[in-house]
C-alpha positions as CSV (number, residue, x, y, z in Angstrom):
1,M,49.3,153.7,-60.9
2,R,47.7,152.2,-64.0
3,T,50.5,149.6,-64.2
4,T,50.2,148.6,-60.6
5,A,46.4,148.4,-60.7
6,A,46.5,146.3,-63.9
7,A,49.1,143.9,-62.3
8,V,47.0,143.6,-59.1
9,V,43.8,142.9,-61.0
10,V,45.4,140.4,-63.4
11,V,47.2,138.5,-60.6
12,G,44.1,138.7,-58.3
13,I,41.9,137.1,-61.0
14,A,44.5,134.4,-61.6
15,L,44.9,133.7,-57.8
16,I,41.1,133.5,-57.3
17,L,40.7,131.1,-60.2
18,A,43.7,129.1,-59.1
19,S,42.4,129.0,-55.5
20,V,39.0,127.8,-56.4
21,A,40.5,125.1,-58.7
22,M,42.9,124.0,-55.9
23,V,40.1,123.7,-53.3
24,R,38.0,121.7,-55.7
25,L,40.9,119.4,-56.7
26,L,41.7,118.9,-53.0
27,D,38.1,118.0,-52.2
28,R,38.0,115.5,-55.0
29,S,41.3,114.0,-54.1
30,L,40.4,113.5,-50.5
31,A,37.0,112.2,-51.3
32,S,38.6,109.7,-53.7
33,N,40.8,108.5,-50.8
34,V,37.7,108.1,-48.6
35,R,36.0,106.1,-51.4
36,T,39.0,103.9,-51.7
37,L,39.0,103.1,-48.0
38,A,35.3,102.3,-48.2
39,E,35.8,100.1,-51.2
40,D,38.6,98.2,-49.4
41,R,36.4,97.7,-46.3
42,A,33.5,96.5,-48.3
43,E,35.7,94.2,-50.4
44,L,37.1,92.6,-47.2
45,A,33.6,91.9,-45.8
46,A,32.5,90.6,-49.2
47,A,35.5,88.2,-49.3
48,S,34.5,86.7,-46.0
49,L,30.9,86.2,-47.1
50,R,32.1,84.7,-50.4
51,A,34.2,82.2,-48.4
52,G,31.1,81.1,-46.4
53,Q,32.2,82.9,-43.3
54,D,30.6,85.5,-41.2
55,A,31.9,89.1,-41.7
56,D,32.9,90.8,-38.5
57,L,31.7,94.3,-39.2
58,N,33.0,95.7,-35.9
59,E,36.5,94.4,-36.1
60,G,38.9,97.3,-36.8
61,Q,36.1,99.7,-37.4
62,A,36.8,103.4,-36.8
63,D,34.4,105.8,-35.1
64,D,33.8,107.6,-38.4
65,E,32.5,104.6,-40.4
66,F,29.7,102.1,-40.4
67,A,28.8,98.8,-42.2
68,Q,25.7,96.8,-43.1
69,I,24.9,93.6,-44.9
70,L,21.6,93.5,-46.8
71,D,19.8,90.5,-48.4
72,A,18.3,90.4,-51.8
73,G,15.1,92.1,-50.5
74,G,17.0,95.0,-49.0
75,S,16.5,93.9,-45.4
76,V,19.4,94.4,-42.9
77,V,21.0,91.0,-42.2
78,D,23.9,92.3,-40.1
79,A,25.2,95.8,-39.1
80,S,27.9,97.4,-37.1
81,L,27.1,98.4,-33.6
82,N,26.7,102.1,-34.4
83,V,23.9,101.6,-36.9
84,R,22.1,98.6,-35.3
85,G,18.4,99.1,-35.8
86,R,18.7,101.5,-38.7
87,P,17.2,100.6,-42.1
88,G,19.5,99.7,-45.0
89,F,21.3,102.5,-46.7
90,S,21.8,102.9,-50.5
91,Q,25.0,103.9,-52.3
92,G,25.7,107.6,-52.3
93,V,26.2,110.5,-49.8
94,V,24.0,109.9,-46.7
95,V,23.0,113.2,-45.1
96,D,22.1,111.6,-41.8
97,A,23.5,108.2,-41.0
98,G,22.6,108.5,-37.3
99,V,26.1,107.4,-36.1
100,P,26.5,108.7,-32.6
101,S,30.3,108.5,-32.6
102,A,30.7,110.4,-35.9
103,P,31.3,114.1,-35.6
104,T,29.4,114.8,-38.8
105,A,26.3,113.4,-40.5
106,D,27.9,113.4,-44.0
107,F,29.0,109.9,-45.1
108,L,30.2,108.5,-48.4
109,V,28.5,105.2,-48.8
110,F,29.8,102.4,-51.0
111,A,27.9,99.1,-51.9
112,K,29.5,95.8,-52.9
113,T,27.2,92.9,-54.1
114,V,28.4,89.3,-53.6
115,S,26.8,85.8,-54.1
116,T,26.8,83.5,-51.1
117,D,25.3,80.1,-50.2
118,A,22.5,81.9,-48.4
119,G,21.8,84.1,-51.5
120,T,22.8,87.5,-52.8
121,R,24.2,89.8,-50.2
122,T,25.1,93.5,-50.4
123,V,27.8,95.0,-48.2
124,I,27.2,98.6,-47.4
125,V,30.2,100.6,-46.0
126,G,30.0,104.3,-45.1
127,K,33.0,106.6,-44.4
128,S,32.6,110.0,-42.8
129,L,33.6,113.1,-44.9
130,E,34.6,115.1,-41.9
131,D,38.3,115.0,-42.6
132,V,37.6,116.0,-46.2
133,H,35.5,119.0,-45.1
134,E,38.0,120.0,-42.5
135,A,41.0,119.9,-44.9
136,T,39.2,121.8,-47.7
137,G,37.8,124.3,-45.2
138,T,41.3,125.0,-43.7
139,A,42.8,125.4,-47.2
140,A,40.0,127.8,-48.2
141,R,40.5,129.9,-45.1
142,L,44.2,130.1,-45.7
143,L,43.7,131.1,-49.3
144,V,41.1,133.8,-48.2
145,A,43.6,135.2,-45.8
146,G,46.7,134.7,-48.0
147,V,45.5,136.0,-51.4
148,P,44.9,139.7,-50.2
149,I,48.4,139.6,-48.6
150,L,49.9,138.3,-51.8
151,L,48.1,141.0,-53.8
152,L,49.4,143.7,-51.5
153,V,53.0,142.3,-52.1
154,V,52.4,142.2,-55.8
155,G,51.1,145.8,-55.8
156,A,54.0,147.1,-53.7
157,V,56.6,145.3,-55.8
158,T,55.1,146.4,-59.1
159,W,54.8,150.0,-57.8
160,W,58.5,150.0,-56.7
161,I,59.8,148.3,-59.9
162,T,57.7,150.6,-62.2
163,G,58.8,153.7,-60.3
164,R,62.4,152.7,-60.4
165,A,62.1,152.0,-64.2
166,L,60.4,155.4,-64.8
167,R,62.7,157.4,-62.5
168,P,65.3,158.0,-65.3
169,V,62.5,159.2,-67.6
170,E,61.4,161.7,-65.0
171,T,65.0,162.8,-64.5
172,M,65.5,163.3,-68.2
173,R,62.1,165.1,-68.5
174,A,63.1,167.5,-65.7
175,E,66.6,168.1,-67.2
176,V,65.2,168.7,-70.7
177,E,62.6,171.0,-69.4
178,S,65.3,173.1,-67.7
179,I,67.2,173.6,-71.0
180,S,66.4,177.0,-72.4
181,A,67.0,178.3,-75.9
182,G,70.3,179.7,-74.8
183,E,71.5,176.4,-73.4
184,L,71.1,174.0,-76.3
185,A,74.7,172.9,-75.9
186,R,73.7,171.0,-72.8
187,R,73.1,167.3,-73.0
188,I,71.4,164.9,-70.7
189,E,73.2,162.0,-69.1
190,E,72.8,158.7,-70.9
191,P,72.3,155.6,-68.7
192,S,74.8,152.8,-69.1
193,S,72.1,150.2,-69.7
194,R,71.3,149.3,-73.3
195,D,67.5,149.5,-73.0
196,E,64.7,151.7,-74.2
197,I,65.6,154.4,-71.6
198,A,69.2,154.6,-72.9
199,R,67.9,154.8,-76.4
200,L,65.5,157.6,-75.4
201,A,68.3,159.5,-73.8
202,A,70.4,159.1,-76.9
203,T,67.5,160.3,-79.1
204,L,66.9,163.3,-76.9
205,N,70.6,164.2,-77.2
206,R,70.5,163.9,-80.9
207,M,67.5,166.1,-81.0
208,L,69.2,168.7,-78.9
209,A,72.2,168.5,-81.2
210,R,69.9,169.1,-84.2
211,L,68.2,172.0,-82.5
212,E,71.6,173.5,-81.6
213,A,72.8,173.2,-85.1
214,A,69.6,174.7,-86.5
215,Q,69.8,177.6,-84.0
216,L,73.4,178.2,-85.0
217,R,72.5,178.2,-88.7
218,Q,69.6,180.5,-88.0
219,R,71.7,182.9,-86.1
220,R,74.4,182.9,-88.7
221,F,71.8,183.3,-91.4
222,V,70.2,186.3,-89.6
223,A,73.6,187.9,-89.1
224,D,74.7,187.3,-92.7
225,A,71.3,188.6,-94.0
226,A,71.6,191.7,-91.7
227,H,75.2,192.3,-93.0
228,E,74.1,192.0,-96.6
229,L,71.1,194.3,-96.1
230,R,73.3,196.9,-94.5
231,S,75.6,197.3,-97.6
232,P,73.0,198.6,-100.1
233,V,71.2,200.6,-97.4
234,A,74.6,202.2,-96.4
235,A,75.3,203.0,-100.1
236,I,72.0,204.7,-100.6
237,R,72.4,206.7,-97.4
238,Q,75.9,207.7,-98.2
239,H,75.0,209.1,-101.6
240,A,71.9,210.8,-100.2
241,E,73.9,212.5,-97.5
242,V,76.5,213.7,-100.0
243,S,73.7,215.0,-102.2
244,I,72.2,216.9,-99.3
245,A,75.5,218.2,-98.1
246,H,76.7,219.2,-101.6
247,P,73.7,219.9,-103.7
248,D,75.7,221.8,-106.3
249,A,78.2,218.9,-106.8
250,S,75.7,216.1,-107.2
251,Q,73.4,215.2,-110.0
252,P,69.9,213.9,-109.4
253,A,70.3,211.4,-112.2
254,E,73.5,210.0,-110.5
255,L,71.7,209.7,-107.2
256,A,68.7,208.1,-108.9
257,G,71.0,205.6,-110.6
258,V,72.6,204.6,-107.3
259,V,69.3,204.3,-105.6
260,L,67.9,202.1,-108.4
261,Q,71.0,199.9,-108.5
262,E,71.1,199.3,-104.8
263,G,67.3,198.9,-104.7
264,L,67.6,196.1,-107.2
265,R,70.2,194.5,-105.0
266,L,67.9,194.8,-102.1
267,Q,65.0,193.3,-104.1
268,R,67.1,190.3,-105.3
269,L,68.3,189.7,-101.8
270,A,64.8,189.9,-100.4
271,D,63.5,187.6,-103.1
272,D,66.3,185.0,-102.4
273,L,65.7,185.2,-98.6
274,L,61.9,184.7,-99.1
275,F,62.5,181.8,-101.5
276,L,64.8,180.0,-99.0
277,A,62.3,180.7,-96.2
278,R,59.5,179.0,-98.2
279,L,61.8,176.0,-99.0
280,D,62.7,175.7,-95.3
281,E,59.0,175.8,-94.3
282,G,57.9,173.4,-97.0
283,A,55.5,175.9,-98.6
284,R,55.9,174.6,-102.2
285,S,53.8,174.3,-105.3
286,A,52.4,171.1,-106.7
287,S,54.7,168.7,-108.7
288,E,54.4,168.1,-112.4
289,Q,56.4,166.8,-115.3
290,V,58.8,169.5,-116.4
291,D,60.7,169.7,-119.7
292,L,64.1,170.6,-118.4
293,D,65.4,171.3,-121.9
294,D,62.8,174.0,-122.4
295,L,64.0,175.8,-119.2
296,I,67.6,175.6,-120.3
297,L,66.9,177.0,-123.8
298,A,64.9,179.8,-122.3
299,E,67.7,180.8,-119.9
300,A,70.2,180.5,-122.8
301,A,68.2,182.9,-124.8
302,R,68.0,185.3,-121.9
303,L,71.8,185.2,-121.4
304,R,72.4,185.9,-125.1
305,S,70.4,189.1,-124.8
306,T,71.7,190.3,-121.4
307,A,75.3,189.0,-121.0
308,D,78.4,189.6,-123.1
309,V,79.3,185.9,-123.4
310,R,78.9,183.2,-126.0
311,V,76.2,180.6,-125.0
312,D,76.5,177.1,-126.3
313,T,73.5,174.7,-126.2
314,T,74.6,172.1,-128.7
315,D,74.8,169.4,-126.0
316,V,71.2,170.0,-124.7
317,A,69.1,166.9,-125.4
318,P,65.3,166.5,-124.6
319,G,64.8,165.6,-120.9
320,R,62.0,165.5,-118.4
321,V,62.0,165.5,-114.6
322,W,59.3,165.3,-112.1
323,G,59.2,168.5,-110.0
324,R,58.1,172.1,-109.6
325,Q,58.7,174.3,-112.6
326,D,59.1,177.6,-110.7
327,E,61.8,176.1,-108.5
328,L,63.6,174.4,-111.4
329,T,63.5,177.7,-113.4
330,R,65.1,179.4,-110.4
331,V,67.9,176.7,-110.3
332,V,68.7,177.0,-114.0
333,G,68.6,180.8,-113.8
334,N,71.0,180.9,-110.8
335,L,73.4,178.5,-112.5
336,A,73.3,180.6,-115.7
337,D,73.8,183.9,-113.9
338,N,76.7,182.4,-111.9
339,A,78.4,181.0,-115.0
340,A,77.9,184.2,-117.0
341,R,79.3,186.3,-114.1
342,H,82.5,184.4,-114.0
343,A,83.0,183.3,-117.6
344,R,85.6,185.0,-119.7
345,T,84.0,184.3,-123.1
346,T,81.8,181.2,-123.1
347,V,79.0,179.5,-121.1
348,A,77.9,176.0,-122.2
349,F,74.8,174.1,-121.2
350,G,74.3,170.3,-121.4
351,L,71.5,167.9,-120.7
352,S,71.6,164.1,-121.1
353,D,70.1,160.9,-119.7
354,D,72.5,158.5,-117.9
355,G,69.9,155.7,-117.5
356,R,69.0,156.7,-114.0
357,G,67.7,160.2,-114.7
358,A,68.5,163.6,-116.2
359,V,72.0,165.1,-115.9
360,L,72.3,168.9,-116.3
361,T,75.7,170.5,-116.7
362,V,76.6,174.2,-116.9
363,D,80.2,175.1,-117.8
364,D,82.2,178.3,-117.9
365,D,85.7,179.2,-118.9
366,G,86.3,181.4,-115.8
367,P,88.9,181.1,-113.0
368,G,87.2,178.0,-111.5
369,V,86.7,177.0,-107.9
370,A,89.5,175.4,-105.8
371,P,88.7,171.7,-104.8
372,Q,88.7,172.5,-101.1
373,D,86.0,175.2,-101.7
374,R,83.6,173.2,-103.9
375,D,81.4,172.1,-101.1
376,R,81.6,175.4,-99.1
377,V,80.3,177.5,-101.9
378,F,76.8,175.9,-101.5
379,E,76.5,177.4,-98.0
380,R,74.5,180.5,-97.6
381,F,76.2,183.9,-98.0
382,V,79.6,182.3,-98.8
383,R,81.9,184.2,-101.2
384,L,85.3,182.9,-102.0
385,D,87.4,185.8,-103.4
386,D,87.4,189.0,-105.2
387,A,86.6,187.3,-108.5
388,R,83.3,186.1,-107.0
389,A,82.6,189.1,-104.8
390,Q,79.5,191.1,-104.1
391,D,80.5,193.8,-106.6
392,D,80.0,191.3,-109.4
393,G,76.3,191.1,-108.5
394,G,76.2,187.9,-106.3
395,S,74.4,187.8,-103.0
396,G,75.9,184.5,-101.8
397,L,72.5,182.7,-102.0
398,G,72.4,181.6,-105.6
399,L,74.2,178.3,-105.2
400,A,72.6,177.7,-101.8
401,I,69.2,177.9,-103.5
402,V,70.4,175.5,-106.2
403,R,71.5,172.9,-103.6
404,D,68.3,173.1,-101.5
405,V,66.0,172.9,-104.5
406,T,68.0,170.0,-106.1
407,T,68.0,168.1,-102.8
408,A,64.2,168.7,-102.4
409,H,63.7,167.1,-105.8
410,G,65.7,164.0,-104.9
411,G,68.7,165.0,-106.9
412,T,72.4,165.8,-106.2
413,V,74.6,168.7,-107.2
414,E,78.4,169.0,-107.3
415,L,81.1,171.3,-108.7
416,A,84.1,170.1,-110.7
417,E,86.6,171.4,-113.1
418,G,85.0,171.8,-116.5
419,P,86.4,170.9,-119.9
420,M,86.9,174.6,-120.7
421,G,89.2,175.1,-117.7
422,G,86.6,176.8,-115.5
423,T,83.8,175.4,-113.3
424,R,81.3,172.7,-114.2
425,A,78.1,172.5,-112.2
426,R,76.6,169.0,-112.5
427,L,73.1,168.3,-111.4
428,M,71.5,164.8,-111.4
429,F,67.7,164.4,-111.1
430,P,65.7,161.2,-110.9
431,A,63.8,159.9,-113.9
432,A,60.5,161.6,-114.6
433,A,58.2,159.4,-112.5
434,A,56.0,160.6,-109.8
435,P,57.7,160.1,-106.4
436,A,55.9,158.4,-103.6
437,G,53.2,160.5,-102.2
438,E,52.8,162.6,-105.3
439,P,49.6,162.6,-107.3
């Protein structure tokens, strides 16, 4: 409706201005032709007077013109029959020439002065403007009748073309509206044209694909989380039921130890899930410059006191990154726990600067990770084998947190074979400069 109204208004204004201009140009053109005829008539009479002959003002005269010859004093010396007895006219438009044979009183008068033997004479010729008025009036009436019809045609065509152009949009809107949360696998039909409508359809299909992938990830995440939560709950329930059924055979300290151990597992899992949820929602603390080497040395000291492995920090050099200290602490801690859990004797930390930013490495001398599994281990709740099983303390979320936090900081993470024969986790962070949008 708005497009049609705008088109009609714009075209209407243009047509009105063009029509007015055309009528005026037509009037000027026809009036110029009348003036030319009057000039020719006057020049012919003046030529006769200049040659010393009498000018026959009635010869070849039309009914819509008149002629006069005036002397130097302005008195009429001669005149055509239709203005005999009338005083002399002056050059210009005469409102009432008193010509009985003329259908209108409007005349365009032209004067031509010539010198003769009898003195100065002025030839006055008047031509009727009736044809001019009739032609311009007819053109104006046609335009008055034609412009509204043309505007109706413009409005109808604009309405039809706009409706036809928007019909695919309405079809896509209705189809997308009919897609429910359980039908995200559906896609809308993409037009064959390579225009904005086709690009809109392709964009909507990509959006549906992203929503479907996100929904699948969410469902898988919920299912995996439910499965992980069931294990410690089942263990607590099992030991509690045995203790109730056989009170003489169970020890309260044993039951308390099981409950404490499984409760810690539940707490770690809940903390990891909450941390990932905050990352997904973008609820994060403010960025600052973080001394990554301090975080590494702190985690190394913690491992020396809690894990039965040798911790090597000789390759840790000073290094700063721009980020969130709580998240980076979680990353270094997860890498340290993962390496200590699978190392046989040694865990080694390294930190260097490759010119583009800080490079953090964590090595262990454990069984390593097969090349085909090095990307898959970063998915949530993924465990590869018995050596990296739940019984060893992992929840399957540690490396997923490492990847998500590193990516959020603009870095990359990868697993490779380490120099000690085990796994090397290699993280690369940008240089310690505030990223765009950070204070």
